[in-house]
C-alpha positions in Angstrom: -12.9 78.2 4.3 -16.3 77.0 5.5 -16.9 75.7 2.0 -13.7 73.7 2.2 -14.8 72.3 5.6 -18.1 71.3 4.1 -16.5 69.6 1.1 -14.0 67.7 3.4 -16.9 66.5 5.6 -18.9 65.4 2.6 -15.9 63.5 1.2 -15.3 61.9 4.6 -19.0 60.8 4.9 -18.8 59.4 1.3 -15.5 57.5 2.1 -17.0 56.0 5.3 -20.1 55.1 3.4 -18.0 53.2 0.8 -16.0 51.5 3.6 -19.3 50.5 5.3 -20.7 49.1 2.1 -17.4 47.1 1.6 -17.6 45.7 5.1 -21.3 44.8 4.7 -20.3 43.0 1.5 -17.6 41.1 3.3 -20.0 40.2 6.1 -22.8 39.0 3.7 -20.5 37.1 1.3 -18.0 35.7 3.9 -15.1 36.9 1.7 -12.5 39.3 3.1 -11.5 40.6 -0.3 -13.6 41.0 -3.4 -10.6 41.5 -5.8 -7.4 39.6 -5.9 -5.4 42.8 -5.8 -6.9 43.7 -2.4 -5.1 40.9 -0.5 -1.8 39.8 -2.0 -0.6 38.3 1.3 -3.8 36.3 1.7 -3.5 35.1 -1.9 0.1 34.0 -1.4 -1.0 32.1 1.7 -3.9 30.6 -0.1 -1.6 29.3 -2.9 0.7 27.9 -0.3 -2.1 26.2 1.5 -3.4 24.7 -1.8 0.1 23.5 -2.6 0.4 21.9 0.9 -3.0 20.3 0.4 -2.0 18.8 -2.9 1.3 17.6 -1.5 -0.6 16.0 1.4 -3.0 14.3 -1.0 -0.1 12.9 -3.1 1.6 11.6 0.0 -1.6 10.1 1.3 -2.2 8.3 -2.0 1.4 6.9 -1.9 0.9 5.8 1.7 -2.4 4.1 0.8 -0.7 2.4 -2.2 2.2 1.1 0.0 -0.2 0.0 2.7 -2.2 -2.0 0.2 0.9 -3.6 -1.3 2.2 -4.5 2.1 -1.2 -6.1 3.0 -1.2 -8.1 -0.2 2.4 -9.3 0.3 1.6 -10.1 3.9 -1.3 -12.2 2.9 0.8 -13.9 0.2 3.6 -14.7 2.8 0.9 -16.0 5.2 -0.3 -18.5 2.5 3.3 -19.5 1.8 4.0 -20.0 5.5 0.9 -22.3 5.7 2.3 -24.4 2.8 5.7 -24.6 4.4 4.1 -25.6 7.7 2.2 -28.3 5.9 5.4 -29.6 4.4 7.0 -29.6 7.8 4.1 -31.7 9.2 4.5 -34.1 6.3 8.1 -34.5 7.1 7.3 -35.2 10.8 4.7 -37.8 9.7 7.1 -39.4 7.2 9.5 -40.1 10.1 7.0 -42.4 11.8 8.2 -45.9 11.8 4.7 -47.4 11.6 3.9 -45.7 8.2 4.0 -48.0 5.3 4.8 -47.6 1.6 1.2 -46.5 0.8 1.3 -43.9 3.6 4.6 -42.6 2.3 3.2 -42.4 -1.2 0.2 -40.5 0.1 2.5 -38.1 2.0 4.6 -37.7 -1.1 1.5 -36.6 -3.1 0.6 -34.1 -0.4 4.2 -32.8 -0.4 4.1 -32.5 -4.2 0.8 -30.5 -4.0 2.2 -28.3 -1.3 5.4 -27.8 -3.3 3.4 -26.8 -6.5 1.2 -24.5 -4.4 4.3 -22.8 -3.0 5.9 -22.5 -6.4 2.8 -20.8 -7.7 2.4 -18.5 -4.8 6.0 -17.4 -5.0 5.4 -15.8 -8.5 1.7 -14.8 -8.0 0.5 -11.5 -9.5 -2.2 -9.0 -8.6 -4.8 -7.7 -11.0 -2.3 -5.2 -12.3 0.1 -8.0 -13.3 2.5 -7.0 -10.6 4.2 -9.7 -8.6 3.5 -9.8 -4.8 7.0 -11.1 -3.9 9.4 -12.3 -6.5 10.3 -10.0 -9.4 10.9 -12.7 -12.1 9.2 -13.9 -15.2 9.3 -17.6 -14.7 8.2 -20.0 -11.9 10.3 -20.0 -8.8 12.9 -22.7 -8.9 12.7 -24.5 -5.6 15.3 -27.0 -4.4 13.4 -30.2 -4.1 14.7 -33.5 -2.7 14.4 -36.5 -5.0 13.3 -39.3 -2.6 11.9 -42.6 -3.6 9.7 -44.2 -1.0 10.8 -47.8 -0.4 10.0 -48.0 3.3 10.2 -45.9 6.4 13.9 -46.6 6.9 15.0 -45.2 3.6 13.2 -41.9 3.8 15.7 -39.0 4.0 14.9 -35.8 5.7 15.4 -32.5 3.8 16.4 -29.7 6.2 15.8 -26.7 4.0 13.9 -25.4 1.0 15.2 -22.3 -0.7 13.6 -19.8 -3.0 15.8 -18.2 -5.7 15.1 -15.2 -7.9 15.0 -11.5 -7.5 13.0 -10.2 -4.6 11.0 -7.0 -4.7 
C-alpha cells in the first residue's frame, strides 16, 4: 500500500509538472492553446470574429464607394447649378431695355456656351466610364428656346429648362 501511495504521488508530481510546463508555454508564447483541439469554443469564437471582421471590411468598402460616388455627383451637380445660375443671370441681363442688338448677341453666345457646358456635364463620366448623373448613352436633350435677337422688345423669356433621360 505504501508503494501505491508513492506511485500516486510521483504521478501527481509529474502531472503538475506537465501542467506547469504548459502554463509556462502559454505565458511565454501568449497563446492559450497550442493545439486547435484544446480550445474548440475559442476556435469557434475566433472564426466568428474573423467573419465579423470580413463583413465589416466589406461594408466599409461599400460605404467608401457610395461616399465617393455621392461626392462626385455632388460636385457635378454643383457645376451644373453654376451653369444654370449663369443662364439665369443672362436672362436677367437680356431684359434690360438699354441693351442693344450687339449686347443681345453677346448674351446669346454666353447662353449657348452655358447650354453646351450643361449638356456635357449632364452626361459626364468618371475614369471608370460610369456616368455621374444620367444613365444614358447620348447627350442630354435639353429644351432650348429658339429666339432671334432683333432688339430688346422682342426677347422672350424662357421660364424653365428640363433634362430628360434616365437618372441614376
